C-alpha positions as semicolon CSV with decimal commas, in nm:
position;residue;x (nm);y (nm);z (nm)
1;M;6,868;0,758;9,207
2;P;6,801;0,398;9,305
3;T;6,650;0,492;9,643
4;A;6,395;0,741;9,505
5;P;6,117;0,488;9,431
6;A;6,161;0,336;9,778
7;L;5,999;0,628;9,958
8;P;5,662;0,599;9,779
9;R;5,671;0,223;9,827
10;A;5,754;0,265;10,195
11;G;5,475;0,518;10,235
12;R;5,224;0,288;10,072
13;A;5,337;-0,006;10,280
14;A;5,301;0,201;10,596
15;A;4,951;0,311;10,491
16;L;4,843;-0,048;10,427
17;L;4,987;-0,154;10,761
18;A;4,791;0,122;10,934
19;V;4,470;0,007;10,766
20;L;4,542;-0,350;10,873
21;V;4,589;-0,241;11,234
22;V;4,260;-0,049;11,231
23;A;4,084;-0,346;11,065
24;V;4,211;-0,592;11,326
25;L;4,104;-0,359;11,606
26;A;3,762;-0,287;11,457
27;F;3,668;-0,643;11,368
28;C;3,875;-0,877;11,586
29;W;3,968;-0,707;11,913
30;R;3,799;-0,868;12,214
31;L;3,577;-1,059;11,978
32;G;3,480;-1,312;12,242
33;V;3,326;-1,063;12,483
34;E;2,957;-1,143;12,523
35;T;2,740;-0,880;12,354
36;S;2,492;-1,114;12,188
37;N;2,144;-1,013;12,082
38;G;1,853;-1,228;11,973
39;D;1,942;-1,231;11,604
40;E;2,294;-1,353;11,664
41;L;2,171;-1,622;11,902
42;A;1,916;-1,741;11,645
43;Y;2,176;-1,765;11,368
44;R;2,429;-1,938;11,592
45;D;2,163;-2,190;11,695
46;A;2,070;-2,251;11,331
47;A;2,436;-2,301;11,237
48;A;2,483;-2,553;11,517
49;A;2,165;-2,733;11,407
50;Y;2,299;-2,754;11,050
51;L;2,599;-2,944;11,184
52;R;2,360;-3,195;11,342
53;G;2,179;-3,239;11,012
54;D;1,879;-3,035;11,126
55;F;1,784;-2,777;10,862
56;T;1,449;-2,674;11,008
57;L;1,561;-2,363;11,200
58;N;1,545;-2,007;11,070
59;L;1,387;-2,099;10,738
60;E;1,284;-1,737;10,688
61;H;1,639;-1,659;10,574
62;P;1,864;-1,824;10,312
63;P;2,134;-2,058;10,446
64;L;2,473;-1,934;10,317
65;A;2,564;-1,704;10,608
66;K;2,460;-1,972;10,858
67;L;2,662;-2,234;10,670
68;L;2,965;-2,007;10,700
69;I;2,901;-1,962;11,073
70;A;2,879;-2,341;11,099
71;A;3,219;-2,371;10,931
72;G;3,370;-2,140;11,191
73;H;3,191;-2,339;11,460
74;V;3,365;-2,657;11,345
75;V;3,711;-2,505;11,312
76;G;3,698;-2,323;11,645
77;G;3,517;-2,577;11,857
78;G;3,189;-2,391;11,895
79;S;3,315;-2,098;12,099
80;L;3,173;-1,748;12,062
81;V;3,497;-1,636;11,897
82;A;3,474;-1,924;11,649
83;D;3,116;-1,840;11,559
84;R;3,209;-1,474;11,510
85;A;3,536;-1,540;11,327
86;V;3,371;-1,569;10,986
87;A;3,188;-1,241;11,042
88;A;3,513;-1,070;11,142
89;L;3,689;-1,214;10,839
90;C;3,408;-1,088;10,616
91;G;3,456;-0,741;10,764
92;V;3,829;-0,743;10,688
93;L;3,773;-0,881;10,336
94;T;3,510;-0,615;10,270
95;A;3,775;-0,355;10,353
96;V;3,996;-0,513;10,085
97;V;3,713;-0,505;9,831
98;V;3,621;-0,144;9,911
99;F;3,989;-0,055;9,874
100;A;3,995;-0,217;9,530
101;V;3,674;-0,042;9,420
102;A;3,797;0,304;9,520
103;R;4,144;0,239;9,378
104;R;3,998;0,160;9,038
105;C;3,814;0,491;9,054
106;A;4,079;0,729;9,183
107;G;4,404;0,555;9,271
108;F;4,584;0,401;9,566
109;W;4,525;0,670;9,828
110;A;4,153;0,683;9,757
111;G;4,151;0,307;9,817
112;V;4,331;0,347;10,148
113;L;4,086;0,611;10,265
114;A;3,787;0,400;10,158
115;A;3,914;0,104;10,359
116;L;3,971;0,329;10,662
117;L;3,619;0,468;10,638
118;W;3,477;0,117;10,622
119;C;3,683;-0,008;10,917
120;A;3,676;0,292;11,149
121;L;3,318;0,417;11,124
122;P;3,052;0,247;11,341
123;L;2,846;0,113;11,053
124;A;2,612;-0,089;11,274
125;P;2,231;-0,088;11,265
126;G;2,235;0,148;11,561
127;V;2,070;-0,070;11,825
128;V;2,388;-0,242;11,941
129;P;2,701;-0,032;12,004
130;A;2,937;-0,253;11,805
131;H;3,039;-0,280;11,443
132;V;2,794;-0,488;11,241
133;D;3,076;-0,722;11,142
134;R;3,167;-0,814;11,498
135;R;2,866;-1,042;11,543
136;A;2,765;-1,372;11,386
137;T;2,474;-1,235;11,186
138;L;2,368;-1,242;10,822
139;E;2,493;-0,893;10,741
140;P;2,872;-0,955;10,723
141;P;2,855;-1,203;10,431
142;L;2,577;-0,997;10,270
143;L;2,789;-0,681;10,272
144;L;3,101;-0,864;10,154
145;F;2,930;-1,024;9,856
146;S;2,735;-0,711;9,763
147;A;3,065;-0,519;9,765
148;C;3,215;-0,795;9,547
149;A;2,925;-0,742;9,306
150;V;3,019;-0,375;9,273
151;L;3,384;-0,466;9,210
152;A;3,283;-0,730;8,955
153;A;3,060;-0,475;8,782
154;Q;3,358;-0,241;8,753
155;R;3,555;-0,514;8,579
156;V;3,272;-0,590;8,338
157;A;3,230;-0,219;8,263
158;Q;3,597;-0,198;8,165
159;R;3,595;-0,513;7,950
160;L;3,319;-0,752;7,854
161;S;3,401;-1,118;7,894
162;P;3,199;-1,429;7,988
163;A;3,430;-1,498;8,284
164;R;3,373;-1,152;8,430
165;W;2,997;-1,182;8,384
166;A;3,006;-1,521;8,556
167;L;3,202;-1,380;8,854
168;L;2,942;-1,105;8,882
169;G;2,673;-1,373;8,893
170;V;2,858;-1,557;9,170
171;A;2,875;-1,239;9,380
172;V;2,506;-1,156;9,332
173;G;2,401;-1,513;9,402
174;A;2,612;-1,531;9,718
175;A;2,476;-1,198;9,844
176;T;2,118;-1,318;9,788
177;A;2,194;-1,654;9,950
178;S;2,327;-1,473;10,258
179;K;2,012;-1,267;10,303
180;L;1,730;-1,226;10,056
181;T;1,771;-0,848;10,057
182;G;2,106;-0,914;9,888
183;A;1,909;-0,953;9,564
184;V;1,933;-0,575;9,537
185;S;2,296;-0,625;9,431
186;A;2,158;-0,743;9,096
187;A;2,094;-0,375;9,026
188;V;2,455;-0,348;8,909
189;V;2,354;-0,554;8,605
190;L;2,117;-0,274;8,504
191;A;2,406;-0,031;8,533
192;L;2,610;-0,249;8,296
193;L;2,326;-0,274;8,046
194;W;2,324;0,105;8,033
195;E;2,704;0,125;8,026
196;H;2,730;-0,104;7,721
197;R;2,402;-0,009;7,556
198;R;2,574;0,037;7,219
199;R;2,684;-0,327;7,231
200;W;2,351;-0,451;7,350
201;R;2,365;-0,806;7,212
202;P;2,681;-0,930;7,391
203;T;2,578;-0,727;7,694
204;L;2,237;-0,890;7,706
205;V;2,393;-1,235;7,668
206;G;2,634;-1,155;7,951
207;A;2,351;-1,032;8,172
208;V;2,159;-1,355;8,110
209;L;2,473;-1,552;8,197
210;A;2,520;-1,355;8,521
211;G;2,154;-1,411;8,610
212;A;2,177;-1,785;8,545
213;V;2,496;-1,818;8,751
214;S;2,349;-1,618;9,040
215;G;2,042;-1,840;9,043
216;L;2,255;-2,155;9,044
217;V;2,469;-2,023;9,328
218;F;2,160;-1,938;9,532
219;L;2,006;-2,282;9,476
220;A;2,336;-2,460;9,542
221;T;2,337;-2,331;9,899
222;Y;2,023;-2,537;9,958
223;L;2,184;-2,867;9,850
224;P;2,251;-2,973;10,211
225;F;1,873;-2,961;10,268
226;G;1,834;-3,262;10,040
227;A;1,474;-3,347;9,949
228;D;1,349;-3,060;10,165
229;A;1,531;-2,799;9,954
230;P;1,234;-2,704;9,729
231;D;1,009;-2,646;10,031
232;A;1,283;-2,444;10,202
233;V;1,323;-2,219;9,897
234;R;0,948;-2,164;9,878
235;T;0,938;-2,089;10,250
236;V;1,203;-1,817;10,240
237;V;1,037;-1,641;9,948
238;Q;0,688;-1,671;10,095
239;W;0,794;-1,562;10,443
240;Q;0,977;-1,254;10,319
241;W;0,686;-1,163;10,091
242;E;0,441;-1,187;10,380
243;H;0,682;-0,995;10,603
244;A;0,685;-0,709;10,355
245;D;0,307;-0,722;10,333
246;R;0,243;-0,708;10,709
247;G;0,515;-0,452;10,783
248;S;0,742;-0,422;11,084
249;T;0,690;-0,166;11,359
250;Q;0,989;0,065;11,405
251;S;1,044;0,370;11,620
252;V;1,152;0,657;11,396
253;A;1,207;1,005;11,538
254;G;1,003;0,914;11,846
255;E;0,701;0,775;11,659
256;L;0,594;0,418;11,584
257;H;0,553;0,325;11,218
258;L;0,439;-0,009;11,078
259;F;0,571;0,109;10,740
260;P;0,836;0,372;10,824
261;P;0,868;0,685;10,607
262;W;1,104;0,696;10,309
263;W;1,366;0,899;10,496
264;S;1,398;0,643;10,777
265;P;1,730;0,496;10,653
266;W;1,904;0,830;10,706
267;W;1,746;0,866;11,048
268;F;1,873;0,521;11,148
269;Q;2,218;0,600;11,010
270;A;2,237;0,928;11,198
271;Q;2,181;0,745;11,528
272;Y;2,535;0,610;11,514
273;L;2,711;0,837;11,263
274;S;2,550;1,155;11,399
275;W;2,367;1,394;11,169
276;P;2,685;1,594;11,090
277;G;2,876;1,272;11,018
278;S;2,605;1,128;10,796
279;A;2,565;1,457;10,608
280;A;2,941;1,484;10,558
281;L;2,971;1,127;10,430
282;W;2,692;1,165;10,175
283;S;2,802;1,511;10,067
284;V;3,161;1,406;9,997
285;A;3,030;1,091;9,825
286;A;2,831;1,318;9,593
287;V;3,155;1,501;9,508
288;G;3,316;1,164;9,434
289;A;3,022;1,056;9,219
290;V;3,051;1,366;9,002
291;A;3,428;1,321;8,977
292;V;3,415;0,962;8,846
293;W;3,093;0,964;8,646
294;R;3,280;0,990;8,315
295;R;3,502;0,693;8,394
296;A;3,408;0,337;8,306
297;A;3,525;0,219;8,649
298;G;3,328;0,492;8,825
299;R;2,982;0,476;8,674
300;P;2,895;0,127;8,806
301;V;2,981;0,242;9,160
302;V;2,767;0,553;9,128
303;L;2,476;0,361;8,978
304;A;2,511;0,089;9,242
305;L;2,483;0,347;9,521
306;V;2,182;0,508;9,352
307;A;2,013;0,172;9,292
308;F;2,083;0,039;9,641
309;T;1,954;0,362;9,796
310;A;1,639;0,356;9,580
311;A;1,571;-0,005;9,682
312;V;1,603;0,079;10,051
313;V;1,381;0,387;10,016
314;L;1,112;0,209;9,813
315;S;1,105;-0,106;10,026
316;P;0,793;-0,122;10,245
317;L;1,010;-0,270;10,520
318;K;1,271;-0,042;10,670
319;L;1,449;-0,224;10,948
320;P;1,751;-0,038;11,086
321;Q;2,003;-0,276;10,932
322;Y;1,855;-0,277;10,581
323;H;2,040;0,036;10,473
324;D;2,378;-0,126;10,546
325;V;2,390;-0,248;10,185
326;V;2,460;0,106;10,065
327;V;2,765;0,149;10,289
328;P;3,042;-0,017;10,076
329;P;2,979;0,196;9,765
330;L;2,912;0,497;9,989
331;C;3,255;0,461;10,155
332;A;3,423;0,414;9,817
333;L;3,269;0,727;9,666
334;A;3,329;0,932;9,981
335;A;3,698;0,838;9,963
336;V;3,704;0,942;9,598
337;G;3,541;1,270;9,696
338;F;3,803;1,343;9,961
339;A;4,078;1,257;9,713
340;R;3,924;1,490;9,455
341;L;3,902;1,781;9,700
342;L;4,260;1,738;9,819
343;R;4,410;1,690;9,473
344;R;4,288;2,030;9,367
345;R;4,542;2,177;9,611
346;T;4,329;2,481;9,672
347;V;4,244;2,648;9,999
348;A;3,872;2,599;9,933
349;G;3,918;2,227;9,865
350;A;4,126;2,177;10,178
351;V;3,874;2,367;10,392
352;V;3,578;2,167;10,259
353;A;3,763;1,838;10,307
354;S;3,861;1,935;10,662
355;L;3,506;2,038;10,755
356;A;3,369;1,712;10,616
357;A;3,636;1,501;10,783
358;A;3,596;1,656;11,129
359;P;3,267;1,489;11,236
360;L;3,375;1,158;11,081
361;V;3,704;1,161;11,271
362;V;3,522;1,231;11,597
363;V;3,275;0,947;11,540
364;A;3,547;0,705;11,426
365;A;3,766;0,784;11,727
366;G;3,475;0,726;11,964
367;H;3,387;0,399;11,795
368;L;3,742;0,258;11,799
369;A;3,785;0,366;12,160
370;A;3,463;0,183;12,250
371;V;3,582;-0,131;12,070
372;A;3,916;-0,113;12,251
373;V;3,741;-0,138;12,589
374;T;3,467;-0,379;12,482
375;R;3,314;-0,547;12,783
376;P;3,006;-0,761;12,854
377;A;2,707;-0,556;12,749
378;D;2,330;-0,532;12,753
379;Y;2,172;-0,863;12,861
380;R;2,492;-1,017;12,994
381;L;2,557;-0,705;13,200
382;A;2,196;-0,699;13,322
383;A;2,235;-1,055;13,447
384;E;2,551;-0,960;13,637
385;L;2,372;-0,667;13,800
386;L;2,084;-0,893;13,908
387;R;2,328;-1,144;14,055
388;E;2,492;-0,867;14,254
389;R;2,146;-0,782;14,393
390;G;2,084;-1,146;14,479
391;V;1,778;-1,180;14,255
392;A;1,913;-1,401;13,978
393;G;1,884;-1,743;14,134
394;P;1,719;-2,053;13,981
395;G;1,388;-1,971;14,150
396;D;1,377;-1,600;14,068
397;V;1,137;-1,499;13,791
398;V;1,256;-1,212;13,572
399;V;1,018;-1,051;13,329
400;V;1,157;-0,884;13,020
401;R;1,026;-0,624;12,781
402;G;1,279;-0,692;12,510
403;D;1,484;-0,984;12,384
404;A;1,370;-1,271;12,605
405;A;1,587;-1,524;12,422
406;A;1,902;-1,325;12,494
407;L;1,819;-1,296;12,865
408;E;1,733;-1,666;12,895
409;R;2,089;-1,753;12,792
410;V;2,243;-1,572;13,087
411;L;1,996;-1,636;13,373
412;P;1,935;-1,967;13,551
413;G;1,579;-1,882;13,654
414;P;1,263;-1,850;13,445
415;V;1,234;-1,554;13,208
416;V;0,887;-1,430;13,113
417;A;0,834;-1,221;12,799
418;L;0,579;-0,946;12,843
419;G;0,282;-0,873;12,628
420;T;0,159;-0,527;12,534
421;D;-0,009;-0,436;12,863
422;L;0,247;-0,406;13,139
423;G;-0,014;-0,307;13,394
424;S;-0,209;-0,631;13,373
425;D;0,027;-0,915;13,284
426;V;0,317;-0,849;13,519
427;D;0,320;-1,063;13,831
428;C;0,449;-0,850;14,118
429;S;0,605;-1,160;14,271
430;A;0,866;-1,142;13,996
431;A;1,215;-1,044;14,104
432;A;1,279;-0,782;13,838
433;L;1,172;-0,630;13,510
434;V;1,430;-0,575;13,234
435;V;1,331;-0,320;12,969
436;D;1,514;-0,285;12,638
437;P;1,413;0,054;12,491
438;T;1,518;-0,050;12,140
439;V;1,248;-0,318;12,155
440;A;0,995;-0,158;12,388
441;D;0,991;0,163;12,188
442;R;0,863;-0,036;11,890
443;M;0,574;-0,191;12,085
444;A;0,248;-0,023;12,170
445;G;0,150;-0,028;12,535
446;A;0,502;-0,023;12,677
447;D;0,388;0,157;12,992
448;V;0,659;0,088;13,245
449;A;0,505;0,345;13,477
450;A;0,198;0,122;13,514
451;W;0,414;-0,164;13,636
452;V;0,601;0,062;13,880
453;A;0,275;0,200;14,016
454;R;0,140;-0,149;14,072
455;C;0,447;-0,330;14,203
456;G;0,650;-0,055;14,370
457;E;0,942;0,160;14,269
458;G;1,232;-0,054;14,387
459;A;1,584;0,001;14,254
460;V;1,639;0,122;13,899
461;L;1,969;0,011;13,741
462;R;2,124;0,073;13,401
463;A;2,296;-0,196;13,194
464;D;2,410;-0,010;12,884
465;R;2,086;0,065;12,701
466;L;1,880;-0,166;12,926
467;V;1,683;-0,044;13,228
468;V;1,657;-0,296;13,513
469;H;1,378;-0,250;13,769
470;V;1,426;-0,455;14,087
471;L;1,125;-0,507;14,312
472;P;1,153;-0,352;14,662
């Protein structure tokens, strides 16, 4: 019958439309609502400086992501939406790439589910209640290009060719040029060396080609720096090396760690996925990994997830956002796992899939609902609360135990960043103290009680995660 094939096509079209709707909501809805943190402000400032020919800001990170933010800045006239548009686009494109990766492993419906997992789950570092790809930071391009590296590795695994090796090199180079931690995407080359070990000579030549192309792509992003490019490259490598050597204090499970324990990435992830959600995602991904291990398109994805996870675990630095690099292959394999369980058409498979899906559906629904009602948050909201109290005028001093740069953007008066001893360096003539637990919890000596005892209780307000103490 001529109409028989139309139903599957219509069903697939409807599924893709549904994914598109979720993607637009997750990444683009109310994109211009102020929820900036210090990192985003720093990268937006650097991008704007690039447009003025000033390449001296934020030298501790490579320039590609900031160049992309600058492009959005030009097209959109420098608005917050314009600066975030590239990040949102990267989020949508990553959904497309994750779809393609899972489809190569287990078919169309696995691809659809992978894209839904990527779009609907709150895959943010956990300190800001918004999707990581809704802000103008380095992570959106990093995750897009690292996902592209996995897809390119799949193509190389299925057929060796210089062009495919070169595309893999472009993806790895772009990921590294977005953020130096993107160099971990080069681990997919090791997976390909193992995959084609019986044809080691052309494989080794291809790996060298991919490495050369990735290096050229990375260096090409520094061309706008002109004669200062060599120094800038040395600076980013040296700064990151020293950063790893000195550590970074993080609060993990209620304790401060300069070098957090190996299991920290899962603890960070559970803060926004919940422990049941995180356990379900990884468990179903393990099912997917077993299901596709024997396939040429599947092994690179499995090995990429293993390599990315190993890199995050072994890294001396474990910032909350570092584990984001594992999320694209994790979503792809989880989708494959769900598809595998459901295709068995057994009661046991359906029960397991339902139990695993339940916590993820709850988390995804909460996240999308939060995005739908996105409003000014954290520091912007704190400023509004202070204005309502009449203590946010040009002459009012506000002290902050948190992101001073973010608060300075939204207050007309002076903002004073606190040191480690709240009891001694807070001037009680200040109008208010703003405490950000996500920052204060990582700093020794954050004794708010000492300040209260010295300066008086006053009013205590909440601005999302922030605590605002107003002097009596």
